[in-house]
N, C-alpha and C positions, 0 to 999 in steps of 0.2 A: 381367493381362498386357496386353491391348489388343485392339482390334478391327481385323481385317484390312480395309484399304481396297483393294478389288478393283481399281479403276482405277489405283491407284498401282503395284500389282504388274504389271498389264497394261502400264503405261507402261514399266517397266523391261524387261519381256520384249520389247516392241516396239523399244526402243532397241537392245537386244542383237541382235535379229534384223535390224534395218535395217543396222547396221554390218557384220554378218557377211555380208550379201548382196552386198557389194562384191567378194568373192572370185571371183565368177562370171566377171569379166573377165580374171582372171589365168590361170586354167586352164580351158580350154573342153573340156567332155566331156559327151556326151549320156548321161543316167542310164539310160534304158531300152534301151541298145544290146545287152543280152544277149538280147533277143527276136529270135530268128532269126539270131543272130550265130554265127560260127565262130571257133575258136581258131587263131590264126596265129602266125608267128614273132615278131611285134611285140606280141602280146597279142590281145585280143578285137577281131575285125573285125565291125562292124555288118552286119546283113543288109540285103538290098535293100528289105524292107518298111518299114524305119525311115529310109530315106535322106532323105525330105523333112524329117523332124524333125532329123536330123543336120545338114542344110544350115542350118536355122534356129538351131542352137546352135553349131556349130563353124565353118562357113564365114562366115555372116552372123550376128553375135551379136544377133539380134532379141529372143530371150527374155531374154538378159542385159540388154539395153537396157530392156525393160519392167520387169524386176526392179529395175534401178538407179533408174529414175524412181519406181517405187512405194516403194522404200526411202528415197529422198530425200524423198518426200512424207510418209512415216511419220516421218522425222526432223524435218520441218518442223512436224508436228502435236505430236510429243512433246517436242521442245525448241522451244517455240513462238517463231516469228519475231515480231518486234514488230508486223508487219502482220496477223498471224493471232491474236494474243492477244485474248481476250474477244470473238471473233466467233462467230456460230452454228456455223461450220465447226469452230472449235477446241473448242467445248463439246459437239459432237454425238458421242455414244457410238455411235449407230447407224452413222454414217459410218465410224467406226473399225472396227467389226465387219465391214462390207462391204469396206472397203479391205484389211484384213489377211487376210480370207478369200481375196480375189482375188489378193493377193500370194502367199499360200501356194499357191494353185492353179497360178499361173504358175511359181513357183519350184521346184515339185516336178519339173519337166521337166529342170532343169539339175542336173548331178551335184554341183556345189559348193554349191548352195543348198538341198539337200534338208533339212539340219538346220534352217536358218533358216526354211524353208517350214513345217516341222512346228511350230516355235515360233510362227510367225505364226498358224497355225490354232489353236494353244493360246491365243494372245493374244486372238483373236477370241472364243473361248469364255469367257475370263476377263472380257472386256468385256461379254459377254452376261450373265454373272452380275452384274456391276456394274450393268447396266441393269435387271435384274430386281429388284435390291435397292434401286433408286431413287437410286443415287448420281449426283451431278452434278459436273461439272468447272467450277471457277472459277479465275480468275487473281488472285493476290495482287499488290499494287502493286509489290513488289520483284522481280517476275519469276518467283517460285516458283509452283508449282501447288498449289492447295489443294482441300479437299473441304467440301461443305456437308452 
């Protein structure tokens, strides 16, 4: 059959997660609004104890901005920009593990990015397995990503 190249699978997961994280700007909703919330005529009304986080998600889209920036940096790593190809930043699996875990941690607060946040955390686990198996990321001259 063949051998699974873990960082290639992680690359596909990261691309999918990064693209799906853009939904956060279209529909702003705080995911944990059910804590202390009450049911009203327009749906769930968040409680007063979650108001600061509601402001960070709905009023000022700060968490969505962080998720967008981290998603764009994931796209820049996985679809390597010409300035990033074959640099230590591009070849670093540990950087990807930390970046994707951080993106997943921030994305879990926004309702629309919960799925991609879970996928980012799974991606960091896949890259951790790739790191433990000794895989390295190299760039082939035609712009494709290879494995050693």
